[in-house]
KOLGU-4560 file (N, C-alpha, C; in nm, 3 decimals, padded with zeros to 5 digits):
<recs>
<n_xx: 14.452 n_yy: 08.538 n_zz: 23.884 ca_xx: 14.437 ca_yy: 08.433 ca_zz: 23.835 c_xx: 14.283 c_yy: 08.486 c_zz: 23.705 mol: A seq: 1 type: MET>
<n_xx: 14.193 n_yy: 08.543 n_zz: 23.791 ca_xx: 14.072 ca_yy: 08.579 ca_zz: 23.745 c_xx: 14.117 c_yy: 08.676 c_zz: 23.657 mol: A seq: 2 type: ASP>
<n_xx: 14.228 n_yy: 08.771 n_zz: 23.639 ca_xx: 14.266 ca_yy: 08.859 ca_zz: 23.536 c_xx: 14.294 c_yy: 08.777 c_zz: 23.405 mol: A seq: 3 type: ASP>
<n_xx: 14.410 n_yy: 08.694 n_zz: 23.461 ca_xx: 14.482 ca_yy: 08.620 ca_zz: 23.352 c_xx: 14.355 c_yy: 08.575 c_zz: 23.255 mol: A seq: 4 type: GLU>
<n_xx: 14.273 n_yy: 08.506 n_zz: 23.286 ca_xx: 14.176 ca_yy: 08.401 ca_zz: 23.265 c_xx: 14.062 c_yy: 08.522 c_zz: 23.177 mol: A seq: 5 type: TYR>
<n_xx: 14.010 n_yy: 08.688 n_zz: 23.223 ca_xx: 13.986 ca_yy: 08.739 ca_zz: 23.157 c_xx: 14.036 c_yy: 08.790 c_zz: 23.041 mol: A seq: 6 type: GLU>
<n_xx: 14.187 n_yy: 08.828 n_zz: 23.050 ca_xx: 14.247 ca_yy: 08.838 ca_zz: 22.944 c_xx: 14.261 c_yy: 08.771 c_zz: 22.822 mol: A seq: 7 type: ASN>
<n_xx: 14.272 n_yy: 08.673 n_zz: 22.864 ca_xx: 14.300 ca_yy: 08.537 ca_zz: 22.751 c_xx: 14.133 c_yy: 08.531 c_zz: 22.674 mol: A seq: 8 type: ASN>
<n_xx: 14.019 n_yy: 08.534 n_zz: 22.768 ca_xx: 13.899 ca_yy: 08.593 ca_zz: 22.674 c_xx: 13.886 c_yy: 08.665 c_zz: 22.652 mol: A seq: 9 type: SER>
<n_xx: 13.928 n_yy: 08.793 n_zz: 22.641 ca_xx: 13.931 ca_yy: 08.954 ca_zz: 22.568 c_xx: 13.971 c_yy: 08.866 c_zz: 22.437 mol: A seq: 10 type: ASN>
<n_xx: 14.084 n_yy: 08.827 n_zz: 22.431 ca_xx: 14.193 ca_yy: 08.818 ca_zz: 22.341 c_xx: 14.124 c_yy: 08.703 c_zz: 22.246 mol: A seq: 11 type: LEU>
<n_xx: 14.029 n_yy: 08.578 n_zz: 22.292 ca_xx: 13.971 ca_yy: 08.494 ca_zz: 22.218 c_xx: 13.867 c_yy: 08.563 c_zz: 22.128 mol: A seq: 12 type: THR>
<n_xx: 13.820 n_yy: 08.589 n_zz: 22.187 ca_xx: 13.662 ca_yy: 08.731 ca_zz: 22.134 c_xx: 13.696 c_yy: 08.810 c_zz: 21.977 mol: A seq: 13 type: THR>
<n_xx: 13.870 n_yy: 08.845 n_zz: 22.081 ca_xx: 13.902 ca_yy: 09.003 ca_zz: 21.931 c_xx: 13.947 c_yy: 08.887 c_zz: 21.811 mol: A seq: 14 type: ILE>
<n_xx: 13.988 n_yy: 08.752 n_zz: 21.821 ca_xx: 14.071 ca_yy: 08.693 ca_zz: 21.762 c_xx: 13.926 c_yy: 08.613 c_zz: 21.685 mol: A seq: 15 type: ILE>
<n_xx: 13.833 n_yy: 08.588 n_zz: 21.700 ca_xx: 13.719 ca_yy: 08.535 ca_zz: 21.649 c_xx: 13.644 c_yy: 08.665 c_zz: 21.574 mol: A seq: 16 type: ILE>
<n_xx: 13.655 n_yy: 08.771 n_zz: 21.656 ca_xx: 13.594 ca_yy: 08.852 ca_zz: 21.557 c_xx: 13.676 c_yy: 08.888 c_zz: 21.431 mol: A seq: 17 type: ILE>
<n_xx: 13.768 n_yy: 08.881 n_zz: 21.440 ca_xx: 13.833 ca_yy: 08.953 ca_zz: 21.328 c_xx: 13.847 c_yy: 08.858 c_zz: 21.222 mol: A seq: 18 type: VAL>
<n_xx: 13.853 n_yy: 08.713 n_zz: 21.278 ca_xx: 13.831 ca_yy: 08.617 ca_zz: 21.205 c_xx: 13.716 c_yy: 08.615 c_zz: 21.104 mol: A seq: 19 type: GLY>
<n_xx: 13.612 n_yy: 08.633 n_zz: 21.189 ca_xx: 13.494 ca_yy: 08.665 ca_zz: 21.127 c_xx: 13.458 c_yy: 08.796 c_zz: 21.012 mol: A seq: 20 type: VAL>
<n_xx: 13.531 n_yy: 08.868 n_zz: 21.013 ca_xx: 13.532 ca_yy: 08.977 ca_zz: 20.951 c_xx: 13.615 c_yy: 08.981 c_zz: 20.803 mol: A seq: 21 type: VAL>
<n_xx: 13.707 n_yy: 08.878 n_zz: 20.856 ca_xx: 13.818 ca_yy: 08.847 ca_zz: 20.719 c_xx: 13.726 c_yy: 08.755 c_zz: 20.646 mol: A seq: 22 type: VAL>
<n_xx: 13.658 n_yy: 08.718 n_zz: 20.700 ca_xx: 13.562 ca_yy: 08.593 ca_zz: 20.626 c_xx: 13.482 c_yy: 08.641 c_zz: 20.566 mol: A seq: 23 type: VAL>
<n_xx: 13.389 n_yy: 08.766 n_zz: 20.576 ca_xx: 13.296 ca_yy: 08.823 ca_zz: 20.529 c_xx: 13.358 c_yy: 08.883 c_zz: 20.432 mol: A seq: 24 type: LEU>
<n_xx: 13.502 n_yy: 08.967 n_zz: 20.457 ca_xx: 13.512 ca_yy: 08.997 ca_zz: 20.349 c_xx: 13.585 c_yy: 08.949 c_zz: 20.180 mol: A seq: 25 type: GLY>
<n_xx: 13.613 n_yy: 08.831 n_zz: 20.259 ca_xx: 13.680 ca_yy: 08.730 ca_zz: 20.145 c_xx: 13.550 c_yy: 08.661 c_zz: 20.060 mol: A seq: 26 type: VAL>
<n_xx: 13.394 n_yy: 08.650 n_zz: 20.148 ca_xx: 13.313 ca_yy: 08.609 ca_zz: 20.076 c_xx: 13.227 c_yy: 08.717 c_zz: 19.963 mol: A seq: 27 type: ILE>
<n_xx: 13.246 n_yy: 08.838 n_zz: 20.062 ca_xx: 13.195 ca_yy: 08.984 ca_zz: 19.953 c_xx: 13.304 c_yy: 09.007 c_zz: 19.878 mol: A seq: 28 type: GLY>
<n_xx: 13.459 n_yy: 08.960 n_zz: 19.869 ca_xx: 13.504 ca_yy: 09.048 ca_zz: 19.741 c_xx: 13.467 c_yy: 08.919 c_zz: 19.624 mol: A seq: 29 type: TYR>
<n_xx: 13.484 n_yy: 08.766 n_zz: 19.670 ca_xx: 13.442 ca_yy: 08.699 ca_zz: 19.574 c_xx: 13.248 c_yy: 08.695 c_zz: 19.496 mol: A seq: 30 type: VAL>
<n_xx: 13.201 n_yy: 08.737 n_zz: 19.619 ca_xx: 13.056 ca_yy: 08.770 ca_zz: 19.524 c_xx: 13.041 c_yy: 08.891 c_zz: 19.409 mol: A seq: 31 type: MET>
<n_xx: 13.182 n_yy: 08.963 n_zz: 19.485 ca_xx: 13.202 ca_yy: 09.065 ca_zz: 19.360 c_xx: 13.268 c_yy: 09.043 c_zz: 19.269 mol: A seq: 32 type: TYR>
<n_xx: 13.316 n_yy: 08.961 n_zz: 19.252 ca_xx: 13.432 ca_yy: 08.957 ca_zz: 19.139 c_xx: 13.324 c_yy: 08.859 c_zz: 19.010 mol: A seq: 33 type: THR>
<n_xx: 13.269 n_yy: 08.770 n_zz: 19.112 ca_xx: 13.168 ca_yy: 08.654 ca_zz: 19.018 c_xx: 13.083 c_yy: 08.715 c_zz: 18.937 mol: A seq: 34 type: GLN>
<n_xx: 12.994 n_yy: 08.845 n_zz: 19.014 ca_xx: 12.933 ca_yy: 08.935 ca_zz: 18.936 c_xx: 13.001 c_yy: 08.986 c_zz: 18.848 mol: A seq: 35 type: LYS>
<n_xx: 13.114 n_yy: 09.074 n_zz: 18.879 ca_xx: 13.200 ca_yy: 09.148 ca_zz: 18.780 c_xx: 13.224 c_yy: 09.091 c_zz: 18.661 mol: A seq: 36 type: LYS>
<n_xx: 13.242 n_yy: 08.961 n_zz: 18.682 ca_xx: 13.329 ca_yy: 08.876 ca_zz: 18.527 c_xx: 13.208 c_yy: 08.754 c_zz: 18.472 mol: A seq: 37 type: ASN>
<n_xx: 13.113 n_yy: 08.772 n_zz: 18.538 ca_xx: 12.969 ca_yy: 08.739 ca_zz: 18.448 c_xx: 12.984 c_yy: 08.775 c_zz: 18.325 mol: A seq: 38 type: LYS>
<n_xx: 12.964 n_yy: 08.670 n_zz: 18.206 ca_xx: 12.885 ca_yy: 08.646 ca_zz: 18.085 c_xx: 12.761 c_yy: 08.698 c_zz: 18.087 mol: A seq: 39 type: ILE>
<n_xx: 12.723 n_yy: 08.774 n_zz: 18.031 ca_xx: 12.529 ca_yy: 08.749 ca_zz: 17.957 c_xx: 12.561 c_yy: 08.682 c_zz: 17.836 mol: A seq: 40 type: TYR>
<n_xx: 12.418 n_yy: 08.641 n_zz: 17.797 ca_xx: 12.420 ca_yy: 08.621 ca_zz: 17.667 c_xx: 12.269 c_yy: 08.684 c_zz: 17.622 mol: A seq: 41 type: GLU>
<n_xx: 12.247 n_yy: 08.680 n_zz: 17.438 ca_xx: 12.092 ca_yy: 08.709 ca_zz: 17.427 c_xx: 12.109 c_yy: 08.615 c_zz: 17.333 mol: A seq: 42 type: LEU>
<n_xx: 12.015 n_yy: 08.595 n_zz: 17.277 ca_xx: 11.965 ca_yy: 08.500 ca_zz: 17.161 c_xx: 11.862 c_yy: 08.519 c_zz: 17.100 mol: A seq: 43 type: SER>
<n_xx: 11.860 n_yy: 08.543 n_zz: 16.978 ca_xx: 11.685 ca_yy: 08.538 ca_zz: 16.914 c_xx: 11.734 c_yy: 08.543 c_zz: 16.737 mol: A seq: 44 type: GLY>
<n_xx: 11.612 n_yy: 08.578 n_zz: 16.696 ca_xx: 11.612 ca_yy: 08.567 ca_zz: 16.536 c_xx: 11.590 c_yy: 08.700 c_zz: 16.447 mol: A seq: 45 type: CYS>
<n_xx: 11.645 n_yy: 08.717 n_zz: 16.335 ca_xx: 11.634 ca_yy: 08.874 ca_zz: 16.298 c_xx: 11.494 c_yy: 08.921 c_zz: 16.307 mol: A seq: 46 type: GLN>
<n_xx: 11.399 n_yy: 08.841 n_zz: 16.314 ca_xx: 11.271 ca_yy: 08.926 ca_zz: 16.316 c_xx: 11.249 c_yy: 09.010 c_zz: 16.427 mol: A seq: 47 type: ASP>
<n_xx: 11.336 n_yy: 08.984 n_zz: 16.498 ca_xx: 11.371 ca_yy: 09.038 ca_zz: 16.665 c_xx: 11.379 c_yy: 09.186 c_zz: 16.614 mol: A seq: 48 type: ASP>
<n_xx: 11.478 n_yy: 09.235 n_zz: 16.528 ca_xx: 11.497 ca_yy: 09.379 ca_zz: 16.494 c_xx: 11.411 c_yy: 09.407 c_zz: 16.514 mol: A seq: 49 type: PHE>
<n_xx: 11.277 n_yy: 09.394 n_zz: 16.407 ca_xx: 11.150 ca_yy: 09.496 ca_zz: 16.416 c_xx: 11.120 c_yy: 09.591 c_zz: 16.574 mol: A seq: 50 type: THR>
<n_xx: 11.127 n_yy: 09.494 n_zz: 16.677 ca_xx: 11.120 ca_yy: 09.536 ca_zz: 16.807 c_xx: 11.227 c_yy: 09.615 c_zz: 16.836 mol: A seq: 51 type: ASN>
<n_xx: 11.348 n_yy: 09.566 n_zz: 16.786 ca_xx: 11.458 ca_yy: 09.624 ca_zz: 16.832 c_xx: 11.530 c_yy: 09.526 c_zz: 16.943 mol: A seq: 52 type: GLY>
<n_xx: 11.661 n_yy: 09.500 n_zz: 16.967 ca_xx: 11.777 ca_yy: 09.395 ca_zz: 17.056 c_xx: 11.843 c_yy: 09.503 c_zz: 17.101 mol: A seq: 53 type: VAL>
<n_xx: 11.845 n_yy: 09.538 n_zz: 17.247 ca_xx: 11.950 ca_yy: 09.606 ca_zz: 17.311 c_xx: 11.981 c_yy: 09.514 c_zz: 17.385 mol: A seq: 54 type: GLU>
<n_xx: 12.169 n_yy: 09.563 n_zz: 17.400 ca_xx: 12.219 ca_yy: 09.536 ca_zz: 17.513 c_xx: 12.240 c_yy: 09.630 c_zz: 17.594 mol: A seq: 55 type: ILE>
<n_xx: 12.204 n_yy: 09.543 n_zz: 17.708 ca_xx: 12.220 ca_yy: 09.638 ca_zz: 17.826 c_xx: 12.309 c_yy: 09.629 c_zz: 17.971 mol: A seq: 56 type: LYS>
<n_xx: 12.336 n_yy: 09.726 n_zz: 18.033 ca_xx: 12.452 ca_yy: 09.679 ca_zz: 18.157 c_xx: 12.390 c_yy: 09.813 c_zz: 18.245 mol: A seq: 57 type: CYS>
<n_xx: 12.375 n_yy: 09.773 n_zz: 18.380 ca_xx: 12.317 ca_yy: 09.861 ca_zz: 18.479 c_xx: 12.375 c_yy: 09.871 c_zz: 18.629 mol: A seq: 58 type: GLU>
<n_xx: 12.353 n_yy: 09.938 n_zz: 18.690 ca_xx: 12.412 ca_yy: 10.005 ca_zz: 18.820 c_xx: 12.579 c_yy: 10.048 c_zz: 18.762 mol: A seq: 59 type: ASN>
<n_xx: 12.595 n_yy: 10.178 n_zz: 18.634 ca_xx: 12.678 ca_yy: 10.217 ca_zz: 18.673 c_xx: 12.782 c_yy: 10.178 c_zz: 18.580 mol: A seq: 60 type: GLY>
<n_xx: 12.726 n_yy: 10.022 n_zz: 18.567 ca_xx: 12.835 ca_yy: 09.944 ca_zz: 18.432 c_xx: 12.824 c_yy: 09.960 c_zz: 18.294 mol: A seq: 61 type: THR>
<n_xx: 12.910 n_yy: 09.907 n_zz: 18.221 ca_xx: 12.946 ca_yy: 09.973 ca_zz: 18.078 c_xx: 12.988 c_yy: 09.825 c_zz: 18.028 mol: A seq: 62 type: THR>
<n_xx: 12.913 n_yy: 09.863 n_zz: 17.888 ca_xx: 12.940 ca_yy: 09.699 ca_zz: 17.813 c_xx: 13.094 c_yy: 09.654 c_zz: 17.784 mol: A seq: 63 type: ILE>
<n_xx: 13.160 n_yy: 09.574 n_zz: 17.796 ca_xx: 13.237 ca_yy: 09.520 ca_zz: 17.744 c_xx: 13.283 c_yy: 09.353 c_zz: 17.656 mol: A seq: 64 type: SER>
<n_xx: 13.407 n_yy: 09.348 n_zz: 17.595 ca_xx: 13.396 ca_yy: 09.197 ca_zz: 17.509 c_xx: 13.242 c_yy: 09.155 c_zz: 17.442 mol: A seq: 65 type: ASP>
<n_xx: 13.208 n_yy: 09.323 n_zz: 17.398 ca_xx: 13.073 ca_yy: 09.226 ca_zz: 17.284 c_xx: 13.085 c_yy: 09.169 c_zz: 17.179 mol: A seq: 66 type: LEU>
<n_xx: 13.048 n_yy: 09.061 n_zz: 17.172 ca_xx: 13.080 ca_yy: 08.962 ca_zz: 17.061 c_xx: 12.971 c_yy: 08.877 c_zz: 17.021 mol: A seq: 67 type: ASN>
<n_xx: 12.957 n_yy: 08.860 n_zz: 16.874 ca_xx: 12.773 ca_yy: 08.803 ca_zz: 16.814 c_xx: 12.816 c_yy: 08.746 c_zz: 16.707 mol: A seq: 68 type: VAL>
<n_xx: 12.750 n_yy: 08.603 n_zz: 16.703 ca_xx: 12.775 ca_yy: 08.521 ca_zz: 16.598 c_xx: 12.614 c_yy: 08.519 c_zz: 16.542 mol: A seq: 69 type: LYS>
<n_xx: 12.635 n_yy: 08.543 n_zz: 16.395 ca_xx: 12.517 ca_yy: 08.606 ca_zz: 16.348 c_xx: 12.511 c_yy: 08.578 c_zz: 16.208 mol: A seq: 70 type: TYR>
<n_xx: 12.428 n_yy: 08.478 n_zz: 16.164 ca_xx: 12.364 ca_yy: 08.412 ca_zz: 16.042 c_xx: 12.254 c_yy: 08.280 c_zz: 16.063 mol: A seq: 71 type: GLY>
<n_xx: 12.361 n_yy: 08.146 n_zz: 16.003 ca_xx: 12.246 ca_yy: 08.074 ca_zz: 16.043 c_xx: 12.365 c_yy: 07.961 c_zz: 16.078 mol: A seq: 72 type: ARG>
<n_xx: 12.351 n_yy: 07.876 n_zz: 16.130 ca_xx: 12.420 ca_yy: 07.783 ca_zz: 16.219 c_xx: 12.296 c_yy: 07.654 c_zz: 16.233 mol: A seq: 73 type: TRP>
<n_xx: 12.182 n_yy: 07.692 n_zz: 16.234 ca_xx: 12.068 ca_yy: 07.561 ca_zz: 16.284 c_xx: 11.976 c_yy: 07.587 c_zz: 16.246 mol: A seq: 74 type: ASN>
<n_xx: 11.942 n_yy: 07.525 n_zz: 16.157 ca_xx: 11.787 ca_yy: 07.509 ca_zz: 16.070 c_xx: 11.683 c_yy: 07.462 c_zz: 16.175 mol: A seq: 75 type: ASN>
<n_xx: 11.664 n_yy: 07.455 n_zz: 16.256 ca_xx: 11.553 ca_yy: 07.389 ca_zz: 16.347 c_xx: 11.478 c_yy: 07.504 c_zz: 16.449 mol: A seq: 76 type: SER>
<n_xx: 11.568 n_yy: 07.680 n_zz: 16.437 ca_xx: 11.494 ca_yy: 07.778 ca_zz: 16.445 c_xx: 11.488 c_yy: 07.851 c_zz: 16.396 mol: A seq: 77 type: ILE>
<n_xx: 11.422 n_yy: 08.002 n_zz: 16.419 ca_xx: 11.443 ca_yy: 08.067 ca_zz: 16.333 c_xx: 11.358 c_yy: 08.074 c_zz: 16.199 mol: A seq: 78 type: CYS>
<n_xx: 11.276 n_yy: 08.018 n_zz: 16.188 ca_xx: 11.233 ca_yy: 07.959 ca_zz: 16.077 c_xx: 11.138 c_yy: 08.009 c_zz: 15.983 mol: A seq: 79 type: LEU>
<n_xx: 11.150 n_yy: 08.030 n_zz: 15.847 ca_xx: 11.078 ca_yy: 08.130 ca_zz: 15.756 c_xx: 11.077 c_yy: 08.047 c_zz: 15.625 mol: A seq: 80 type: ASP>
<n_xx: 11.044 n_yy: 08.115 n_zz: 15.515 ca_xx: 10.973 ca_yy: 08.048 ca_zz: 15.349 c_xx: 11.155 c_yy: 08.036 c_zz: 15.337 mol: A seq: 81 type: ASP>
<n_xx: 11.235 n_yy: 08.130 n_zz: 15.407 ca_xx: 11.380 ca_yy: 08.130 ca_zz: 15.290 c_xx: 11.438 c_yy: 08.005 c_zz: 15.372 mol: A seq: 82 type: SER>
<n_xx: 11.420 n_yy: 07.928 n_zz: 15.452 ca_xx: 11.512 ca_yy: 07.846 ca_zz: 15.531 c_xx: 11.452 c_yy: 07.654 c_zz: 15.531 mol: A seq: 83 type: VAL>
<n_xx: 11.514 n_yy: 07.569 n_zz: 15.495 ca_xx: 11.469 ca_yy: 07.453 ca_zz: 15.500 c_xx: 11.579 c_yy: 07.396 c_zz: 15.528 mol: A seq: 84 type: ASN>
<n_xx: 11.580 n_yy: 07.221 n_zz: 15.579 ca_xx: 11.634 ca_yy: 07.133 ca_zz: 15.579 c_xx: 11.781 c_yy: 07.134 c_zz: 15.537 mol: A seq: 85 type: SER>
<n_xx: 11.778 n_yy: 07.193 n_zz: 15.425 ca_xx: 11.871 ca_yy: 07.184 ca_zz: 15.330 c_xx: 11.995 c_yy: 07.325 c_zz: 15.324 mol: A seq: 86 type: LYS>
<n_xx: 11.927 n_yy: 07.419 n_zz: 15.412 ca_xx: 12.012 ca_yy: 07.540 ca_zz: 15.398 c_xx: 12.145 c_yy: 07.503 c_zz: 15.454 mol: A seq: 87 type: THR>
<n_xx: 12.244 n_yy: 07.572 n_zz: 15.393 ca_xx: 12.363 ca_yy: 07.535 ca_zz: 15.470 c_xx: 12.413 c_yy: 07.638 c_zz: 15.572 mol: A seq: 88 type: ARG>
<n_xx: 12.453 n_yy: 07.591 n_zz: 15.659 ca_xx: 12.553 ca_yy: 07.682 ca_zz: 15.785 c_xx: 12.628 c_yy: 07.818 c_zz: 15.706 mol: A seq: 89 type: PRO>
<n_xx: 12.586 n_yy: 07.924 n_zz: 15.750 ca_xx: 12.650 ca_yy: 08.035 ca_zz: 15.716 c_xx: 12.661 c_yy: 08.120 c_zz: 15.828 mol: A seq: 90 type: MET>
<n_xx: 12.736 n_yy: 08.147 n_zz: 15.892 ca_xx: 12.750 ca_yy: 08.278 ca_zz: 15.976 c_xx: 12.876 c_yy: 08.360 c_zz: 16.007 mol: A seq: 91 type: PHE>
<n_xx: 12.886 n_yy: 08.450 n_zz: 16.051 ca_xx: 13.003 ca_yy: 08.548 ca_zz: 16.093 c_xx: 12.991 c_yy: 08.601 c_zz: 16.238 mol: A seq: 92 type: LYS>
<n_xx: 13.099 n_yy: 08.590 n_zz: 16.276 ca_xx: 13.160 ca_yy: 08.681 ca_zz: 16.396 c_xx: 13.187 c_yy: 08.780 c_zz: 16.404 mol: A seq: 93 type: ASN>
<n_xx: 13.122 n_yy: 08.870 n_zz: 16.522 ca_xx: 13.161 ca_yy: 08.989 ca_zz: 16.549 c_xx: 13.223 c_yy: 09.041 c_zz: 16.633 mol: A seq: 94 type: TYR>
<n_xx: 13.316 n_yy: 09.079 n_zz: 16.653 ca_xx: 13.340 ca_yy: 09.159 ca_zz: 16.761 c_xx: 13.313 c_yy: 09.370 c_zz: 16.774 mol: A seq: 95 type: ASN>
<n_xx: 13.217 n_yy: 09.374 n_zz: 16.835 ca_xx: 13.139 ca_yy: 09.480 ca_zz: 16.808 c_xx: 13.218 c_yy: 09.605 c_zz: 16.997 mol: A seq: 96 type: LEU>
<n_xx: 13.297 n_yy: 09.518 n_zz: 17.004 ca_xx: 13.341 ca_yy: 09.594 ca_zz: 17.136 c_xx: 13.426 c_yy: 09.732 c_zz: 17.148 mol: A seq: 97 type: SER>
<n_xx: 13.483 n_yy: 09.747 n_zz: 17.028 ca_xx: 13.508 ca_yy: 09.909 ca_zz: 17.007 c_xx: 13.372 c_yy: 09.964 c_zz: 16.957 mol: A seq: 98 type: VAL>
<n_xx: 13.283 n_yy: 09.930 n_zz: 16.920 ca_xx: 13.150 ca_yy: 10.050 ca_zz: 16.919 c_xx: 13.070 c_yy: 10.034 c_zz: 17.037 mol: A seq: 99 type: VAL>
<n_xx: 13.093 n_yy: 09.918 n_zz: 17.108 ca_xx: 12.965 ca_yy: 09.973 ca_zz: 17.235 c_xx: 13.062 c_yy: 10.009 c_zz: 17.342 mol: A seq: 100 type: ALA>
<n_xx: 13.205 n_yy: 10.025 n_zz: 17.313 ca_xx: 13.291 ca_yy: 10.048 ca_zz: 17.448 c_xx: 13.214 c_yy: 10.184 c_zz: 17.530 mol: A seq: 101 type: ARG>
<n_xx: 13.242 n_yy: 10.185 n_zz: 17.631 ca_xx: 13.211 ca_yy: 10.335 ca_zz: 17.744 c_xx: 13.048 c_yy: 10.341 c_zz: 17.771 mol: A seq: 102 type: ASN>
<n_xx: 12.962 n_yy: 10.244 n_zz: 17.689 ca_xx: 12.846 ca_yy: 10.228 ca_zz: 17.694 c_xx: 12.734 c_yy: 10.142 c_zz: 17.784 mol: A seq: 103 type: LYS>
<n_xx: 12.633 n_yy: 10.226 n_zz: 17.832 ca_xx: 12.539 ca_yy: 10.069 ca_zz: 17.946 c_xx: 12.456 c_yy: 10.037 c_zz: 17.842 mol: A seq: 104 type: ASP>
<n_xx: 12.397 n_yy: 10.115 n_zz: 17.723 ca_xx: 12.289 ca_yy: 10.038 ca_zz: 17.661 c_xx: 12.340 c_yy: 10.025 c_zz: 17.492 mol: A seq: 105 type: THR>
<n_xx: 12.329 n_yy: 09.960 n_zz: 17.409 ca_xx: 12.381 ca_yy: 09.929 ca_zz: 17.251 c_xx: 12.289 c_yy: 09.878 c_zz: 17.204 mol: A seq: 106 type: PHE>
<n_xx: 12.248 n_yy: 09.983 n_zz: 17.088 ca_xx: 12.129 ca_yy: 09.902 ca_zz: 16.980 c_xx: 12.212 c_yy: 09.769 c_zz: 16.877 mol: A seq: 107 type: ASP>
<n_xx: 12.152 n_yy: 09.670 n_zz: 16.894 ca_xx: 12.208 ca_yy: 09.564 ca_zz: 16.829 c_xx: 12.172 c_yy: 09.535 c_zz: 16.721 mol: A seq: 108 type: LEU>
<n_xx: 12.072 n_yy: 09.546 n_zz: 16.691 ca_xx: 11.961 ca_yy: 09.516 ca_zz: 16.584 c_xx: 11.993 c_yy: 09.648 c_zz: 16.492 mol: A seq: 109 type: ALA>
<n_xx: 12.018 n_yy: 09.727 n_zz: 16.483 ca_xx: 12.075 ca_yy: 09.824 ca_zz: 16.409 c_xx: 12.229 c_yy: 09.808 c_zz: 16.379 mol: A seq: 110 type: SER>
<n_xx: 12.287 n_yy: 09.818 n_zz: 16.467 ca_xx: 12.428 ca_yy: 09.757 ca_zz: 16.393 c_xx: 12.461 c_yy: 09.640 c_zz: 16.325 mol: A seq: 111 type: GLU>
<n_xx: 12.368 n_yy: 09.516 n_zz: 16.370 ca_xx: 12.371 ca_yy: 09.388 ca_zz: 16.267 c_xx: 12.265 c_yy: 09.438 c_zz: 16.114 mol: A seq: 112 type: LEU>
<n_xx: 12.215 n_yy: 09.505 n_zz: 16.125 ca_xx: 12.176 ca_yy: 09.559 ca_zz: 16.037 c_xx: 12.215 c_yy: 09.600 c_zz: 15.925 mol: A seq: 113 type: LYS>
<n_xx: 12.335 n_yy: 09.656 n_zz: 15.954 ca_xx: 12.434 ca_yy: 09.749 ca_zz: 15.880 c_xx: 12.538 c_yy: 09.632 c_zz: 15.806 mol: A seq: 114 type: LYS>
<n_xx: 12.561 n_yy: 09.476 n_zz: 15.856 ca_xx: 12.654 ca_yy: 09.425 ca_zz: 15.833 c_xx: 12.561 c_yy: 09.268 c_zz: 15.811 mol: A seq: 115 type: VAL>
<n_xx: 12.470 n_yy: 09.324 n_zz: 15.734 ca_xx: 12.387 ca_yy: 09.152 ca_zz: 15.721 c_xx: 12.455 c_yy: 09.063 c_zz: 15.601 mol: A seq: 116 type: ASP>
<n_xx: 12.511 n_yy: 08.934 n_zz: 15.639 ca_xx: 12.615 ca_yy: 08.873 ca_zz: 15.610 c_xx: 12.563 c_yy: 08.792 c_zz: 15.443 mol: A seq: 117 type: PRO>
<n_xx: 12.402 n_yy: 08.774 n_zz: 15.490 ca_xx: 12.332 ca_yy: 08.688 ca_zz: 15.378 c_xx: 12.226 c_yy: 08.720 c_zz: 15.353 mol: A seq: 118 type: TYR>
<n_xx: 12.220 n_yy: 08.808 n_zz: 15.247 ca_xx: 12.087 ca_yy: 08.883 ca_zz: 15.228 c_xx: 12.012 c_yy: 08.802 c_zz: 15.206 mol: A seq: 119 type: GLN>
<n_xx: 11.887 n_yy: 08.823 n_zz: 15.226 ca_xx: 11.726 ca_yy: 08.696 ca_zz: 15.147 c_xx: 11.740 c_yy: 08.556 c_zz: 15.258 mol: A seq: 120 type: SER>
<n_xx: 11.773 n_yy: 08.529 n_zz: 15.362 ca_xx: 11.798 ca_yy: 08.383 ca_zz: 15.416 c_xx: 11.791 c_yy: 08.491 c_zz: 15.531 mol: A seq: 121 type: ILE>
<n_xx: 11.633 n_yy: 08.397 n_zz: 15.657 ca_xx: 11.613 ca_yy: 08.487 ca_zz: 15.790 c_xx: 11.726 c_yy: 08.400 c_zz: 15.847 mol: A seq: 122 type: ASN>
<n_xx: 11.811 n_yy: 08.496 n_zz: 15.926 ca_xx: 11.909 ca_yy: 08.440 ca_zz: 15.998 c_xx: 11.887 c_yy: 08.434 c_zz: 16.180 mol: A seq: 123 type: LYS>
<n_xx: 11.967 n_yy: 08.426 n_zz: 16.220 ca_xx: 11.997 ca_yy: 08.397 ca_zz: 16.382 c_xx: 12.092 c_yy: 08.493 c_zz: 16.458 mol: A seq: 124 type: HIS>
<n_xx: 12.108 n_yy: 08.554 n_zz: 16.584 ca_xx: 12.173 ca_yy: 08.586 ca_zz: 16.665 c_xx: 12.222 c_yy: 08.530 c_zz: 16.774 mol: A seq: 125 type: PHE>
<n_xx: 12.331 n_yy: 08.511 n_zz: 16.856 ca_xx: 12.375 ca_yy: 08.507 ca_zz: 17.002 c_xx: 12.492 c_yy: 08.590 c_zz: 17.017 mol: A seq: 126 type: THR>
<n_xx: 12.435 n_yy: 08.678 n_zz: 17.131 ca_xx: 12.535 ca_yy: 08.792 ca_zz: 17.110 c_xx: 12.610 c_yy: 08.744 c_zz: 17.305 mol: A seq: 127 type: ALA>
<n_xx: 12.713 n_yy: 08.776 n_zz: 17.316 ca_xx: 12.753 ca_yy: 08.792 ca_zz: 17.489 c_xx: 12.851 c_yy: 08.899 c_zz: 17.483 mol: A seq: 128 type: THR>
<n_xx: 12.860 n_yy: 08.936 n_zz: 17.627 ca_xx: 12.887 ca_yy: 09.028 ca_zz: 17.691 c_xx: 12.944 c_yy: 09.069 c_zz: 17.840 mol: A seq: 129 type: TRP>
<n_xx: 12.997 n_yy: 09.119 n_zz: 17.872 ca_xx: 13.018 ca_yy: 09.136 ca_zz: 18.008 c_xx: 12.987 c_yy: 09.274 c_zz: 18.039 mol: A seq: 130 type: LYS>
<n_xx: 12.991 n_yy: 09.350 n_zz: 18.135 ca_xx: 12.929 ca_yy: 09.469 ca_zz: 18.262 c_xx: 13.023 c_yy: 09.464 c_zz: 18.292 mol: A seq: 131 type: CYS>
<n_xx: 13.122 n_yy: 09.588 n_zz: 18.349 ca_xx: 13.229 ca_yy: 09.622 ca_zz: 18.383 c_xx: 13.223 c_yy: 09.771 c_zz: 18.444 mol: A seq: 132 type: VAL>
</recs>
C-alpha cells in the first residue's frame, strides 16, 4: 500500500510540475507576443526637425509598418506666426514602411523635409510603427 501511495504521490508531483511549466510557457509566449505587436508612437512639431527626429527599434528588431500623419490638424499645438485659430486643417498620411524596411533607426526628420505638403505653415506629425 505504501508503494502505491508513493507512486500516486510521485505522479501527482510530476503532473503539477508539468502544469507549472506549461503555464509559464504560455505566460512567456503571451508577453513576447504583446511586446512583438506593440505599436510605438511619436508626436512632435516641425521645429523638432532641427534637432533631428529618429524612429528607433532595439534588441535586434527592425522597423515595420511605419505610418506618419504630417501637416496641421490641431490648431492648439505647434504654434507660431503662421498658425491661428482660422488655419484650416490640412495634412497627409504617409506610409514609409518601404523606405524604413530592415532598419533599426530611421531619420524621420530628413524624410518629412522631402515631402513638405504645405510650405510656410508650421506643421506637426504623429508617427506609429512596430519593431519586429
